[in-house]
C-alpha positions in Angstrom: 68.4 83.0 63.5 67.5 86.1 65.5 70.0 88.7 66.6 69.2 91.2 69.3 71.1 94.4 70.0 71.8 95.1 73.6 73.1 98.2 75.4 75.5 96.4 77.8 79.1 96.8 78.7 81.4 93.9 77.7 84.6 93.2 79.5 87.1 90.8 77.9 89.0 88.7 80.5 90.9 86.5 78.2 94.3 87.4 79.5 95.6 88.2 83.0 96.0 91.9 82.0 92.4 91.9 80.8 91.3 90.3 84.1 93.2 93.0 86.1 91.8 95.8 84.0 88.2 94.5 84.3 88.5 94.1 88.1 89.9 97.5 88.5 87.2 99.1 86.4 84.6 97.4 88.7 86.5 98.4 91.8 86.7 102.0 90.7 82.9 102.1 90.4 82.9 101.5 94.1 85.7 104.1 94.7 88.5 101.6 95.3 92.1 101.6 94.0 92.3 97.8 94.3 90.2 94.7 94.3 90.5 92.9 97.7 89.0 89.6 98.7 87.5 89.7 102.2 90.2 87.5 103.8 93.1 89.4 102.2 95.4 91.5 104.4 97.6 94.6 103.8 100.1 95.3 106.5 101.1 98.7 107.8 103.2 100.9 105.5 102.3 98.9 102.4 101.2 100.8 99.3 98.8 98.9 97.0 97.6 100.5 93.8 95.8 98.9 90.8 96.1 95.4 92.2 94.0 92.3 93.0 94.4 90.4 96.2 92.7 87.0 96.3 91.5 85.1 99.3 94.1 84.8 102.1 96.6 87.0 100.2 98.9 89.1 102.4 100.9 92.1 101.5 103.8 92.6 104.1 105.0 95.8 105.8 106.5 98.4 103.5 105.6 96.6 100.3 104.9 98.6 97.1 102.5 96.7 94.9 101.3 98.2 91.6 99.4 96.7 88.7 99.7 93.1 90.1 97.7 90.1 91.1 98.4 88.2 94.3 96.6 84.8 94.3 95.1 82.7 97.1 97.3 82.5 100.2 100.4 84.1 98.7 102.4 86.3 101.1 104.3 89.2 99.6 107.4 89.7 101.7 108.1 92.8 103.8 109.9 95.7 102.1 109.7 94.3 98.5 108.5 96.2 95.4 106.4 94.7 92.6 105.0 96.1 89.3 103.2 94.2 86.6 103.4 90.8 88.3 101.4 87.8 89.1 102.4 86.1 92.4 101.3 82.8 93.7 102.2 80.5 96.6 104.5 77.8 95.5 102.7 74.5 95.8 104.4 72.4 93.2 106.6 72.9 90.1 106.8 76.3 88.5 104.7 76.9 85.4 106.4 78.0 82.1 107.3 81.6 82.4 107.4 81.7 86.2 110.4 82.4 88.4 111.0 81.7 92.0 111.4 85.1 93.8 111.3 85.5 97.6 109.6 82.1 97.9 106.8 83.1 95.4 106.1 81.8 91.9 106.2 85.1 89.9 105.3 85.7 86.3 105.0 88.9 84.3 101.5 90.3 84.0 101.8 91.1 80.3 100.2 93.9 78.3 
C-alpha cells in the first residue's frame, strides 16, 4: 500500500452545519456573504447573511435570514426572521425534527 501526502484543504460536509460552513468559506473567497444559486431571489429590504439559497429559493421583503439554508423552490415569507434554520418547500410529510412554520418545513441547523 502506498500513502501519499498532499497539501490540500479538506472540508467535511457530513452535517448540514458542516455543509453551510464549507459553502460560506468558498463564498468568502469570492467576497460574498452568502452562497446563492443563480435562480434564487432576494426581495427588497431583506437581509441575508451567512446563508445558502438553492435553485428557485426566494427570500421575501423585509426578511432577516442568518446562518440558514433555504432549499429548492422554498419561499421565505415577507417580514419573517430566521436564524440557524433549514427551510424547505412542503411537498409531502414532514421529516423527523421538522416543524410546519409559515407554510415551510423547518428544522434546526444544528451545531
